[in-house]
C-alpha atoms as one frame of an Amber mdcrd trajectory, in Angstrom:
protein
  75.528  99.529 123.320  73.913  99.599 120.048  72.180 102.522 118.854  70.282
 102.627 115.796  70.090 105.622 114.315  69.839 108.380 112.214  67.567 107.824
 109.512  66.960 110.793 107.424  65.736 111.450 104.060  67.423 114.085 102.021
  65.566 117.180 101.853  62.669 115.976 103.736  63.959 114.837 106.984  62.156
 111.640 107.259  63.046 109.128 109.711  62.905 105.459 108.825  63.007 102.998
 111.432  63.766  99.483 110.166  67.098  98.005 110.483  69.186  96.293 108.147
  71.308  93.265 108.118  74.147  93.324 105.801  73.779  91.913 102.575  75.268
  88.945 101.195  78.746  87.840 102.197  81.189  88.259  99.650  84.864  87.975
  99.361  86.365  90.475  97.088  89.681  91.584  96.323  91.250  92.331  93.038
  94.888  92.091  92.879  97.076  90.810  95.462  96.406  90.697  99.037  98.886
  92.870 100.960  99.300  94.145 104.376  99.322  97.319 106.255 100.892 100.474
 105.716 102.103 102.630 108.361 101.425 106.399 108.034 101.302 107.376 104.369
 101.389 110.746 102.891 100.724 111.556  99.253 100.766 114.493  97.122 100.816
 117.416  99.322  98.578 120.017  98.282  95.993 122.020  99.602  92.351 121.512
  99.153  89.727 124.160 100.088  88.217 125.771 102.913  86.036 123.873 105.141
  83.944 124.532 108.237  85.635 122.812 111.061  84.151 119.934 113.026  86.217
 117.163 113.912  87.116 115.373 116.997  86.531 114.013 120.458  89.725 112.068
 121.289  89.561 108.732 123.227  91.453 108.618 126.434  93.243 105.355 126.117
  95.187 106.061 122.869  94.448 102.724 121.448  92.506 104.248 118.609  94.296
 104.779 115.170  93.161 106.608 112.054  93.653 106.300 108.354  92.391 109.051
 106.104  92.408 110.803 102.707  92.279 114.606 102.001  91.967 116.283  98.645
  92.628 119.877  97.482  89.284 120.784  95.898  86.806 123.508  96.373  83.299
 122.618  97.225  80.433 122.817  99.730  80.758 123.518 103.476  81.682 120.406
 105.402  82.083 119.055 108.908  84.106 116.168 110.230  84.248 114.512 113.701
  86.028 111.524 115.252  86.154 109.646 118.562  82.407 110.131 119.096  80.531
 107.868 121.539  77.201 106.487 120.032  75.342 109.281 121.886  77.772 111.965
 120.761  77.468 110.838 117.206  73.750 110.874 117.335  73.618 114.407 118.769
  76.045 115.677 116.218  74.132 113.892 113.417  70.785 115.651 114.638  72.445
 118.996 114.895  74.195 118.953 111.533  71.301 117.478 109.551  69.063 120.230
 111.204  71.598 122.670 109.709  71.196 121.334 106.131  74.237 118.876 106.174
  73.986 115.414 104.777  76.084 112.458 105.963  78.589 111.290 103.240  80.936
 109.028 105.249  80.766 107.199 108.550  82.993 104.675 110.138  82.383 102.641
 113.349  85.106 101.074 115.355  85.429  99.583 118.838  87.848 100.883 121.385
  88.082  99.189 124.794  84.684  97.554 124.449  82.986 100.778 123.393  81.796
 101.821 119.910  83.184 105.038 118.529  82.405 106.843 115.272  84.107 109.089
 112.795  82.094 110.809 110.105  81.938 113.488 107.486  78.996 115.627 106.574
  78.574 117.959 103.523  76.227 120.900 103.104  74.926 120.030  99.694  71.703
 119.027  97.967  71.073 115.535  96.683  68.540 112.709  96.745  66.659 111.594
  99.738  68.862 109.575 102.053  68.753 107.346 105.163  71.600 106.416 107.546
  71.797 103.979 110.458  74.449 102.806 112.964  74.829 100.344 115.719  72.867
  97.717 113.915  73.648  93.945 114.590  73.693  91.671 111.524  70.063  90.700
 111.552  68.938  94.308 112.142  71.243  95.447 109.211  69.895  92.801 106.828
  66.271  93.646 107.735  67.052  97.426 107.164  68.766  96.684 104.006  65.874
  94.641 102.628  63.397  97.193 103.640  65.098 100.184 102.160  66.027  98.419
  98.924  62.467  97.519  98.522  61.611 101.243  98.784  64.001 102.092  96.047
  67.048 103.058  98.031  70.623 101.927  97.080  73.414 101.323  99.470  76.265
 103.710  98.941  78.445 103.220 102.010  78.805 100.541 104.647  81.063 100.284
 107.693  81.327  96.917 109.632  82.975  96.962 113.085  83.255  94.851 116.150
  82.259  95.704 119.704  82.981  93.122 122.324  83.296  90.416 119.740  79.985
  91.344 118.123  79.668  92.644 114.614  77.881  95.973 114.072  77.070  97.942
 111.052  76.647 101.587 110.071  75.447 102.560 106.570  74.096 105.111 104.243
  71.477 104.705 101.500  70.377 107.098  98.782  67.161 107.052  96.707  68.913
 107.497  93.336  69.187 106.006  89.987  72.497 104.348  89.055  74.210 101.401
  87.598  73.577  97.768  88.728  75.060  97.216  92.111  75.735  94.292  94.591
  76.497  94.437  98.282  77.799  91.796 100.757  78.674  91.772 104.434  80.008
  89.263 106.907  82.398  87.732 104.428  85.518  85.798 105.439  88.662  86.806
 103.520  88.333  83.695 101.303  84.630  84.358 100.689  85.311  87.989  99.931
  88.082  87.045  97.498  85.852  84.483  95.711  82.922  87.128  95.498  85.428
  89.769  94.349  86.744  87.568  91.592  83.264  86.545  90.447  81.772  89.998
  90.375  84.779  91.587  88.771  84.566  88.777  86.018  80.987  90.025  85.532
  82.042  93.684  84.983  81.552  94.887  88.445  84.039  97.307  90.161  84.612
  97.605  93.847  83.447 100.963  95.139  83.382 100.517  98.968  85.076  97.951
 101.282  85.062  97.751 105.061  87.340  95.382 107.043  86.520  94.329 110.612
  86.923  91.248 112.826  84.539  88.849 114.564  85.937  86.488 117.228  89.630
  87.127 115.953  88.663  86.349 112.287  88.714  88.994 109.586  85.357  89.800
 107.952  84.493  92.102 105.083  81.448  94.197 103.891  81.645  95.653 100.429
  79.718  97.354  97.496  80.371  96.819  93.844  78.676  98.465  90.913  78.776
  98.497  87.139  79.797 102.062  86.705  82.936 101.412  84.703  85.584 104.116
  84.509  89.349 104.232  84.954  91.660 101.311  85.793  91.570 100.432  89.491
  93.225  98.144  91.988  92.014  96.853  95.363  93.845  94.908  98.184  92.767
  93.613 101.543  94.431  91.926 104.610  97.580  93.944 104.349  99.892  94.625
 107.243 101.118  98.149 107.770 104.393  97.393 105.882 102.597  95.606 103.025
 100.180  98.490 102.726 102.962 100.985 102.584 104.853  99.123  99.968 101.624
  98.555  97.940 100.803 102.210  98.332 104.201 103.266  97.151 104.190 100.998
  94.266 100.664 102.052  92.886 101.226 105.659  93.427 104.382 105.387  91.472
 102.307 103.801  88.601  99.930 106.756  88.605  97.170 105.493  90.909  95.614
 107.530  93.629  94.149 106.152  96.812  90.329 106.648  96.737  89.274 104.573
  99.791  91.067 103.045 102.800  89.759 100.796 105.663  91.858 100.213 108.710
  90.875  97.443 110.981  92.191  95.191 113.790  92.534  91.384 113.662  93.763
  90.059 117.053  95.046  93.438 118.067  97.132  93.842 114.812  96.263  96.476
 112.262  95.286  95.427 108.793  94.282  97.572 105.692  91.914  97.124 102.799
  92.011  99.863 100.080  91.095 100.924  96.637  93.180 102.830  94.138  92.293
 104.196  90.751  93.742 106.058  87.904  91.202 108.904  87.791  92.526 112.442
  87.464  91.683 114.656  90.403  93.060 117.260  92.723  96.182 117.097  94.818
  95.774 114.660  97.663  97.307 113.519 100.912  96.785 110.177 102.724  97.869
 108.947 106.211  97.454 105.904 108.196  98.384 104.585 111.787  97.787 107.995
 113.273  96.993 108.280 116.949  94.035 110.448 117.876  96.356 113.554 118.604
  98.516 112.943 115.536  95.273 112.647 113.346  93.855 115.955 114.877  97.073
 117.710 114.247  97.352 116.467 110.724  93.702 117.385 110.235  94.377 120.953
 111.389  97.412 121.387 109.321  95.904 120.078 106.036  92.737 121.980 106.403
  94.742 125.099 107.099  96.379 124.414 103.697  93.209 124.091 101.918  92.603
 120.357 101.896  89.255 118.773 102.782  88.662 115.472 104.452  87.020 112.877
 102.140  87.614 109.383 103.579  88.334 108.473 107.253  88.661 105.096 109.078
  89.104 104.663 112.808  90.350 101.396 114.276  92.061 100.222 117.409  95.287
  98.244 117.985  97.052  96.519 120.882 100.016  98.803 121.805
């Protein structure tokens, strides 16, 4: 069931109704293509206090989670995972009504049902719009409409429910560097697009892996923001991801984004690392819902805050 969603403009609570079909297909991948990594942990340190808000576990224990926490102080925040479409919409409406804005949303399919994990922050900012449960044509239509109104895509999550691709995304009405977005890309298309855009001075800022009919697909955003050195990988198995993680962290990189996804029942990972300096951080992947909740509670209790979360499912 596809629900369409949450459109809200920053301080003014406006609801936009069109949909959006993902934008361009583009392969991207900078650096080698590795595999997954199994639970990872990184700099252990605390972050800051945060208003709880987290869960809703799924009964069959097929869902898995990859996430990043940082130890930094900032606005109040809320996080939830394992939500059905209706639960997500209700939570969205409630939190937005309390002054929160959505900063991260991840859709994933578990046993033929869509589920959502998301993060909200109580902070000001430009007008924004969010949608979920869109099919490809709806996503493209919404994308075209919002971009025409001056919005820029800041986050996209592609996912599969019963073999059909769906999209959840966030747009903001803000100025910024030139940007390019693509969705529905095969692995080779993504790599080709990645190579082309990186050659033109773009950097990958968001990537979401998912599968359609047993084939990996990618949705991604690049911009010309420049900045520190960075590395991206996609299509990694858990062991490849762990090895890449360990290697890059040893070279001074930090994980800034991870997308876990399933291809034919096997977990795969796409991720971005950079050499930016920032607070202590911790990352994990391959966690069951209960392990994720336990890790969440432990790290939040130590002062960490969740900044990136990805839900996905695997065949046990």
